[in-house]
C-alpha positions in Angstrom: -64.2 12.8 113.0 -64.6 16.6 113.7 -65.0 18.3 117.0 -67.7 20.9 117.6 -66.5 22.4 120.8 -63.2 22.8 122.6 -61.4 24.6 125.4 -57.9 25.2 126.5 -56.6 24.7 130.0 -53.5 26.7 131.0 -51.7 26.2 134.3 -51.5 29.6 136.0 -49.9 28.7 139.2 -48.6 25.6 141.0 -47.9 25.5 144.7 -47.3 22.7 147.2 -51.1 22.7 147.9 -52.9 23.4 144.7 -52.8 23.8 140.9 -54.6 26.8 139.5 -55.8 26.6 135.9 -57.5 29.1 133.5 -60.0 27.6 131.1 -60.5 29.3 127.8 -63.7 28.4 125.9 -63.0 28.0 122.2 -59.4 29.2 123.0 -60.5 32.8 123.5 -58.7 35.3 125.7 -61.6 35.5 128.1 -61.4 32.7 130.7 -62.6 31.1 133.9 -60.4 29.9 136.8 -60.3 26.6 138.6 -58.2 25.4 141.5 -57.5 21.8 142.4 -56.1 20.6 145.7 -53.2 18.3 144.7 -53.6 16.2 147.9 -57.3 15.6 147.8 -58.2 16.2 144.1 -61.0 18.5 145.2 -61.7 21.1 142.4 -63.0 24.5 143.3 -64.5 27.0 140.9 -62.8 30.4 141.4 -64.4 32.2 138.4 -66.8 31.1 135.6 -65.9 32.3 132.1 -68.4 35.1 131.1 -69.2 33.3 127.8 -69.9 30.0 129.6 -73.5 30.9 130.7 -74.6 27.3 130.7 -71.4 26.0 132.3 -70.9 23.5 129.5 -67.2 24.4 129.2 -66.8 24.4 132.9 -68.0 20.8 133.3 -65.5 19.6 130.7 -62.7 21.7 132.3 -63.5 20.2 135.8 -63.5 16.6 134.3 -60.1 17.1 132.7 -58.6 18.7 135.8 -59.9 15.8 137.8 -58.1 13.4 135.4 -54.9 15.3 135.7 -55.1 15.3 139.5 -55.8 11.6 139.6 -52.8 10.9 137.4 -50.6 13.3 139.4 -49.5 15.1 136.2 -50.3 18.8 135.9 -49.6 19.8 132.3 -48.9 23.4 131.4 -51.4 23.5 128.5 -54.1 21.1 127.5 -56.7 21.1 124.8 -60.0 19.4 125.4 -62.3 18.8 122.5 -65.7 17.0 122.3 -68.6 16.5 119.9 
């Protein structure tokens, strides 16, 4: 089974309050930025990637970050792929 779309999440910064991730549509250099409160799981959009006009990648990035937050595991780099 092949995947049509993907993004890469990279942990930019981790503090006692939040984890900040860059999301890279199609693993490009250009990226958006998301922040998650590690105590509440609330995800904030800091910056939407320029190429993500329809916010398709953003929604998948938010979903994955919510999963990471729920598990309490903040990986340094994650690939998310979907059909």
